[in-house]
C-alpha positions as CSV (number, residue, x, y, z in Angstrom):
1,M,-31.0,-81.1,323.4
2,S,-31.0,-82.2,327.0
3,G,-32.7,-84.8,329.1
4,N,-32.5,-88.5,330.0
5,N,-34.7,-89.8,327.2
6,I,-32.4,-89.2,324.3
7,I,-31.8,-91.8,321.6
8,T,-29.1,-91.4,319.0
9,V,-29.9,-92.3,315.4
10,H,-27.3,-94.0,313.2
11,L,-27.3,-94.9,309.5
12,F,-24.5,-96.4,307.4
13,D,-22.1,-96.0,310.4
14,Q,-22.9,-92.3,310.6
15,E,-24.6,-90.5,313.5
16,V,-27.6,-88.8,311.9
17,G,-29.0,-87.1,314.9
18,R,-30.8,-87.4,318.2
19,I,-34.4,-87.9,319.3
20,D,-35.9,-86.7,322.6
21,L,-39.4,-87.8,323.4
22,K,-41.9,-86.5,326.0
23,E,-43.9,-89.6,326.0
24,K,-46.8,-88.4,328.2
25,E,-47.3,-85.4,326.0
26,R,-46.8,-87.5,322.9
27,R,-44.4,-85.0,321.3
28,S,-40.7,-85.3,320.4
29,T,-37.8,-83.3,319.2
30,F,-35.1,-84.2,316.6
31,Q,-31.8,-82.6,315.9
32,Y,-29.4,-83.5,313.1
33,N,-25.8,-84.0,313.8
34,P,-24.2,-81.0,312.0
35,E,-21.3,-83.2,310.8
36,F,-23.9,-85.4,309.0
37,L,-25.5,-82.4,307.4
38,N,-22.1,-81.3,306.1
39,R,-21.6,-84.5,304.2
40,T,-22.1,-84.5,300.4
41,E,-23.5,-88.0,300.4
42,F,-26.8,-89.4,301.7
43,Q,-28.6,-86.1,301.0
44,N,-31.8,-87.8,300.2
45,I,-32.1,-90.5,303.0
46,F,-35.2,-88.7,304.3
47,P,-37.1,-87.4,301.3
48,K,-38.2,-83.8,301.7
49,T,-41.9,-84.5,302.3
50,G,-42.4,-81.6,304.7
51,I,-41.5,-83.5,308.0
52,L,-37.7,-83.4,308.7
53,R,-36.1,-80.1,307.6
54,T,-32.5,-80.0,306.7
55,T,-31.3,-77.8,309.5
56,S,-29.0,-78.2,312.5
57,Y,-31.7,-76.5,314.8
58,V,-33.9,-78.6,317.1
59,Q,-37.1,-79.6,315.4
60,L,-40.3,-80.1,317.4
61,F,-42.9,-82.7,316.5
62,G,-46.3,-82.5,318.2
63,Q,-48.5,-83.5,315.3
64,F,-47.8,-87.2,315.4
65,D,-49.6,-88.2,318.6
66,S,-51.6,-91.1,317.2
67,P,-50.8,-94.7,318.2
68,T,-49.2,-95.2,314.8
69,F,-46.4,-92.8,315.6
70,N,-46.4,-92.5,319.4
71,G,-45.2,-88.9,319.2
72,L,-42.1,-89.8,317.1
73,P,-41.3,-88.4,313.7
74,P,-42.7,-91.0,311.2
75,Q,-39.3,-91.9,309.8
76,F,-38.3,-93.3,313.2
77,A,-41.8,-94.6,314.2
78,D,-41.4,-96.9,311.2
79,S,-38.9,-98.8,313.2
80,L,-41.3,-99.6,316.0
81,P,-42.9,-103.1,316.1
82,D,-46.4,-103.4,314.8
83,R,-49.3,-105.3,316.3
84,F,-47.7,-108.7,316.9
85,G,-44.4,-107.3,318.0
86,S,-46.1,-105.1,320.5
87,I,-47.7,-108.2,322.0
88,I,-44.3,-109.6,322.6
89,F,-43.1,-106.3,324.1
90,K,-46.0,-106.2,326.5
91,T,-45.7,-109.8,327.5
92,W,-42.0,-109.4,328.2
93,A,-42.6,-106.3,330.2
94,D,-45.4,-107.9,332.2
95,S,-43.0,-110.8,333.1
96,K,-40.7,-108.3,334.7
97,S,-43.5,-106.1,336.2
98,T,-42.4,-103.1,334.3
99,D,-43.4,-100.8,331.4
100,I,-41.4,-100.2,328.3
101,S,-41.5,-96.7,326.9
102,V,-41.4,-95.9,323.2
103,L,-37.7,-94.8,323.4
104,E,-36.9,-98.0,325.4
105,Q,-38.4,-100.0,322.5
106,L,-36.1,-98.2,320.1
107,A,-33.2,-98.8,322.5
108,Y,-34.0,-102.5,322.6
109,I,-34.4,-102.7,318.9
110,A,-30.9,-101.0,318.7
111,N,-29.2,-102.4,315.6
112,R,-31.5,-105.3,315.1
113,G,-34.5,-103.6,313.5
114,M,-35.9,-103.8,310.0
115,G,-34.1,-101.6,307.5
116,A,-30.8,-99.9,308.2
117,I,-31.6,-97.2,310.8
118,E,-30.0,-98.1,314.2
119,Y,-30.5,-96.6,317.6
120,S,-28.4,-96.3,320.7
121,P,-28.0,-96.8,323.6
122,G,-28.9,-100.4,322.9
123,K,-29.6,-102.7,325.8
124,T,-27.7,-105.9,325.4
125,L,-29.7,-109.1,325.2
126,P,-28.0,-112.6,325.4
127,S,-27.5,-114.1,322.0
128,A,-28.8,-117.6,321.1
129,A,-26.5,-120.1,319.4
130,S,-29.3,-121.6,317.4
131,I,-33.1,-121.6,317.0
132,E,-35.5,-124.6,317.4
133,L,-38.5,-123.7,315.3
134,N,-41.0,-125.9,317.2
135,E,-39.9,-124.4,320.6
136,I,-40.5,-121.0,319.2
137,I,-44.0,-121.9,318.0
138,E,-44.9,-123.2,321.4
139,V,-43.9,-120.0,323.1
140,L,-45.7,-118.0,320.4
141,K,-48.9,-119.9,321.1
142,E,-48.6,-119.1,324.8
143,V,-48.0,-115.4,324.0
144,L,-51.1,-115.4,321.7
145,D,-53.1,-117.0,324.5
146,L,-52.0,-114.4,326.9
147,K,-52.6,-111.3,324.7
148,N,-56.1,-110.7,326.2
149,S,-55.2,-111.8,329.7
150,T,-54.1,-109.9,332.7
151,Q,-53.1,-113.1,334.6
152,G,-49.6,-113.6,335.9
153,N,-46.7,-114.6,333.8
154,R,-46.7,-118.3,332.6
155,L,-43.7,-118.0,330.3
156,N,-40.1,-118.8,331.0
157,T,-38.2,-115.5,331.0
158,Q,-35.3,-116.8,328.9
159,S,-37.7,-118.1,326.2
160,L,-39.5,-114.7,326.2
161,V,-36.1,-112.9,325.7
162,N,-35.2,-115.3,322.8
163,I,-38.6,-114.6,321.2
164,F,-38.3,-110.9,322.0
165,K,-35.0,-110.8,320.2
166,I,-36.2,-112.3,317.0
167,G,-39.8,-111.5,317.0
168,T,-40.2,-107.8,317.8
169,S,-38.4,-106.4,314.8
170,A,-40.9,-107.7,312.3
171,G,-44.2,-105.8,312.0
172,G,-47.7,-107.0,311.3
173,A,-50.5,-108.8,313.0
174,R,-49.3,-112.4,312.3
175,P,-46.5,-114.2,314.3
176,K,-43.2,-113.6,312.5
177,I,-39.6,-114.3,313.3
178,L,-36.4,-113.2,311.6
179,I,-33.7,-115.8,311.0
180,S,-30.4,-116.1,309.1
181,E,-29.5,-119.4,307.5
182,N,-25.8,-120.2,306.9
183,K,-25.3,-120.9,303.2
184,K,-22.8,-123.7,303.8
185,T,-23.9,-125.4,307.0
186,G,-27.6,-124.7,307.0
187,K,-27.3,-123.6,310.7
188,I,-30.1,-121.1,311.7
189,I,-29.4,-118.2,314.0
190,P,-31.5,-115.2,315.1
191,G,-31.9,-112.9,312.1
192,D,-31.3,-109.7,314.0
193,L,-27.7,-110.6,314.7
194,E,-26.2,-111.2,311.3
195,Y,-26.4,-109.6,307.8
196,S,-23.2,-110.9,306.1
197,E,-23.0,-112.7,302.7
198,E,-22.4,-116.0,304.6
199,Y,-26.1,-116.2,305.4
200,E,-29.5,-116.1,303.7
201,H,-31.7,-113.8,305.6
202,Y,-35.4,-114.7,306.0
203,L,-38.6,-113.4,307.6
204,I,-40.7,-116.4,308.5
205,K,-44.4,-116.3,309.0
206,L,-45.3,-119.2,311.3
207,A,-48.2,-121.5,310.8
208,L,-50.0,-122.5,314.0
209,D,-51.5,-126.0,314.2
210,D,-54.9,-124.7,315.4
211,E,-55.4,-122.9,312.1
212,E,-55.0,-125.9,309.7
213,N,-58.5,-125.4,308.4
214,Y,-57.3,-122.1,306.9
215,P,-53.5,-122.4,306.2
216,R,-52.8,-118.7,305.7
217,E,-49.1,-119.3,305.0
218,L,-49.8,-121.8,302.2
219,V,-52.3,-119.3,300.6
220,E,-49.7,-116.5,300.8
221,Y,-47.1,-118.7,299.2
222,C,-49.5,-119.5,296.3
223,Y,-50.1,-115.8,295.9
224,H,-46.4,-115.2,295.8
225,L,-45.9,-117.7,293.0
226,L,-48.8,-116.1,291.0
227,L,-47.4,-112.6,291.5
228,T,-43.9,-113.6,290.4
229,S,-45.4,-115.3,287.3
230,L,-46.8,-111.9,286.4
231,G,-43.3,-110.3,286.6
232,I,-44.1,-108.5,289.8
233,H,-41.0,-108.0,291.9
234,M,-40.9,-110.0,295.1
235,M,-38.1,-111.5,297.1
236,P,-37.5,-115.3,296.6
237,S,-39.6,-117.3,299.0
238,K,-40.1,-120.9,300.1
239,L,-42.1,-123.1,302.4
240,V,-40.4,-124.5,305.6
241,E,-41.7,-128.0,306.5
242,D,-44.4,-127.5,303.9
243,K,-46.3,-124.9,306.0
244,H,-44.2,-122.0,307.2
245,F,-43.9,-119.1,304.7
246,A,-40.2,-117.9,304.5
247,T,-39.3,-114.9,302.3
248,K,-35.9,-113.4,301.9
249,R,-35.5,-110.0,303.4
250,Y,-35.2,-107.1,300.9
251,D,-33.6,-105.0,303.7
252,R,-30.7,-107.4,303.9
253,Q,-29.0,-107.8,300.5
254,H,-25.4,-108.2,299.3
255,G,-24.1,-108.5,302.8
256,E,-25.4,-105.0,303.7
257,K,-28.4,-103.5,305.5
258,Q,-30.7,-101.7,303.1
259,H,-32.4,-98.4,304.1
260,V,-36.1,-98.7,303.6
261,L,-39.2,-96.6,304.6
262,T,-42.9,-97.3,304.3
263,A,-45.2,-94.8,302.6
264,T,-46.4,-94.0,306.1
265,G,-42.9,-93.5,307.4
266,M,-42.0,-91.2,304.5
267,T,-45.0,-88.9,304.6
268,G,-46.6,-89.0,308.0
269,W,-49.8,-90.3,306.4
270,D,-51.3,-92.5,309.2
271,Y,-52.1,-95.8,307.5
272,K,-55.2,-96.1,309.7
273,D,-56.6,-92.7,308.5
274,P,-59.0,-93.1,305.6
275,K,-58.6,-89.4,304.6
276,V,-55.1,-90.0,303.4
277,S,-55.3,-93.7,302.5
278,S,-55.6,-93.7,298.7
279,Y,-53.8,-95.2,295.7
280,E,-53.7,-91.7,294.3
281,N,-51.6,-90.5,297.2
282,L,-49.3,-93.5,296.8
283,F,-48.8,-92.8,293.1
284,K,-48.2,-89.1,293.9
285,L,-45.5,-90.2,296.4
286,A,-43.9,-92.4,293.8
287,S,-43.9,-89.5,291.3
288,F,-42.4,-87.2,293.9
289,L,-39.6,-89.7,294.5
290,K,-38.9,-89.8,290.8
291,I,-38.8,-93.6,290.7
292,P,-38.4,-95.0,287.2
293,H,-41.6,-95.2,285.2
294,S,-41.3,-98.9,284.8
295,E,-41.7,-99.1,288.6
296,T,-44.8,-96.9,288.5
297,E,-46.2,-99.3,286.0
298,E,-45.5,-102.2,288.3
299,L,-47.2,-100.3,291.1
300,F,-50.2,-100.1,288.8
301,K,-50.0,-103.9,288.3
302,R,-49.8,-104.4,292.1
303,M,-52.9,-102.3,292.5
304,V,-54.9,-104.2,289.9
305,F,-53.8,-107.5,291.4
306,N,-54.9,-106.5,294.9
307,I,-58.3,-105.6,293.5
308,I,-58.9,-108.8,291.6
309,Y,-57.4,-111.2,294.1
310,G,-58.9,-109.8,297.3
311,N,-55.9,-108.2,299.0
312,T,-57.9,-105.5,300.8
313,D,-55.2,-105.0,303.4
314,D,-52.9,-103.1,301.0
315,H,-52.5,-100.1,303.4
316,L,-49.7,-97.5,303.4
317,K,-47.4,-99.5,305.6
318,N,-47.6,-102.4,303.2
319,H,-46.0,-100.3,300.4
320,S,-42.3,-99.4,300.9
321,F,-39.4,-97.8,299.1
322,I,-35.8,-98.8,299.2
323,Y,-32.8,-96.4,299.1
324,D,-29.9,-96.7,296.6
325,R,-27.0,-95.3,298.6
326,T,-24.7,-95.3,295.6
327,K,-27.0,-92.9,293.6
328,D,-28.7,-91.2,296.6
329,R,-32.2,-92.1,295.2
330,W,-35.2,-94.2,295.9
331,H,-36.9,-97.2,294.2
332,L,-40.1,-99.1,294.7
333,A,-39.3,-101.9,297.2
334,P,-40.3,-105.5,296.3
335,A,-44.0,-106.4,297.0
336,Y,-44.7,-108.1,300.3
337,D,-47.7,-109.1,302.5
338,V,-49.8,-109.8,299.4
339,T,-52.4,-112.5,300.0
340,Y,-56.2,-113.0,300.4
341,A,-56.7,-110.6,303.2
342,L,-59.8,-111.8,304.9
343,N,-60.7,-115.2,306.3
344,P,-62.4,-116.9,303.2
345,L,-64.3,-119.2,305.5
346,L,-66.3,-116.2,306.8
347,E,-68.7,-114.1,305.0
348,F,-68.1,-110.4,304.5
349,R,-70.4,-108.1,302.5
350,N,-68.6,-105.5,300.3
351,P,-65.5,-105.3,302.5
352,N,-63.7,-102.0,302.3
353,R,-60.3,-101.6,300.9
354,A,-57.5,-100.1,302.9
355,L,-56.6,-97.8,300.0
356,S,-59.4,-96.1,298.1
357,I,-59.4,-95.7,294.3
358,N,-61.2,-92.8,292.7
359,G,-62.8,-92.1,296.1
360,K,-64.2,-95.7,296.5
361,R,-63.2,-98.5,298.9
362,N,-65.4,-101.2,297.4
363,K,-67.2,-102.0,294.1
364,I,-64.1,-100.8,292.2
365,T,-64.7,-100.7,288.4
366,A,-62.4,-100.7,285.4
367,D,-63.2,-97.0,284.9
368,D,-61.9,-96.2,288.3
369,V,-58.7,-98.0,287.5
370,Y,-58.5,-96.3,284.1
371,K,-58.6,-92.9,285.8
372,I,-55.4,-93.7,287.7
373,A,-53.8,-95.0,284.5
374,D,-54.7,-91.7,282.7
375,D,-53.4,-89.6,285.6
376,F,-50.1,-91.4,285.9
377,T,-49.4,-92.2,282.2
378,I,-49.8,-96.0,282.4
379,K,-49.7,-97.5,278.9
380,N,-52.2,-100.2,277.8
381,P,-54.0,-100.5,281.2
382,K,-56.7,-102.7,279.6
383,G,-54.0,-105.2,278.5
384,L,-52.5,-105.2,281.9
385,I,-55.9,-105.9,283.6
386,E,-56.6,-108.7,281.1
387,E,-53.2,-110.3,281.8
388,I,-53.6,-110.2,285.6
389,Q,-57.2,-111.4,285.4
390,S,-56.4,-114.3,283.2
391,K,-54.3,-115.9,286.0
392,K,-57.3,-116.9,288.1
393,N,-57.3,-120.5,287.0
394,Q,-53.5,-120.7,287.7
395,L,-54.2,-119.6,291.3
396,I,-56.7,-122.4,291.8
397,E,-54.2,-124.9,290.3
398,L,-51.6,-123.7,292.8
399,F,-54.0,-124.2,295.6
400,D,-54.5,-127.7,294.5
401,E,-50.8,-128.4,294.1
402,Y,-50.0,-127.1,297.6
403,K,-52.9,-128.9,299.2
404,V,-54.9,-125.8,300.3
405,P,-58.2,-127.2,301.7
406,E,-60.8,-127.4,299.0
407,Q,-63.3,-125.4,301.1
408,V,-60.7,-122.5,301.3
409,S,-59.9,-122.7,297.6
410,E,-63.5,-122.7,296.5
411,S,-64.4,-119.8,298.8
412,I,-61.5,-117.6,297.5
413,E,-62.3,-118.5,293.9
414,K,-65.9,-117.3,294.4
415,K,-64.7,-114.0,295.9
416,L,-62.3,-113.0,293.1
417,I,-63.2,-109.8,291.3
418,T,-63.8,-109.5,287.5
419,L,-62.9,-106.0,286.2
420,L,-63.3,-106.7,282.5
């Protein structure tokens, strides 16, 4: 491979290979490092889903030209920031009157991204000694105000860089930052700089004051408590200042980075494409990965929960798998981003689900769910549905306990689905 737009990919302190991107043509090449291919370990870091071949020859990728992948192989496009992170990138670039290419985004992410994949050359950004949450929120508000504006820069460059460092690695549409909290002193530092056992590592979803009529973070925290009461695996979470939702990162555990990929990153299924966005495909992927059957049963419970409790934003990037480097195999990652997906204060008629079930995106019935149970050998699906459905009252009690506005609570309660 040759050219000036080459990024080196690292994983577990090993050089995996190199990416070269022709951005205007939205196509890329990838070449494994032959030394990495000769290793006996890490043979399954990129499951053989028909994208990356195990060869030392240069591989060309021209089929991933949608905005989801930007021409990159999906395994690496997974590292790019999603909607909110992209806003930060654009605002930062505008402040310097420049554009940031896709490979430059990977270079800036360097070793600070979600998961364990790292990229070089990394461009060094100044580190911050500590984080002041209120200052961060004020800058975030300004960034959100600017996202539809072509006016000149109103933000302090240093503040932008600080937000850029801790904000661009986390995906999604909502404002999020990554922090690390010292277990002994409680000191908070940017979460992209540290992953040792001395710290707890959190992703924080920030509550903005102008959205107090619909406290999304409180609602998500109540959903988290309900999910864990059902035995669905999530990372421990808490509220900061009774309003910001903080969840421990599953990609930072035991003082190590964890290798994770979304269903989109593993397969190249664009999460925005309805033709491939189905629970059947997700279950087939889980079967292909040979995850334990108990995890397949949990995936079924997550699906049923999403149907009943109105999480229609359960797209393919909101389902991930985590790699066990000691056994060179994959597992279902903890659930995340599970909440009431639409604004309950607005009216939506028969909203479509991100993932179809039995070819349907709304008006899902128990029979549709039973078909998936039959296809993937889920025992006692009726009992699982009954158990999950029986928790509706508990959710309303949680809303009351955590002071979710009554109008929001009552609206969500009316929109919950009854399958049985």
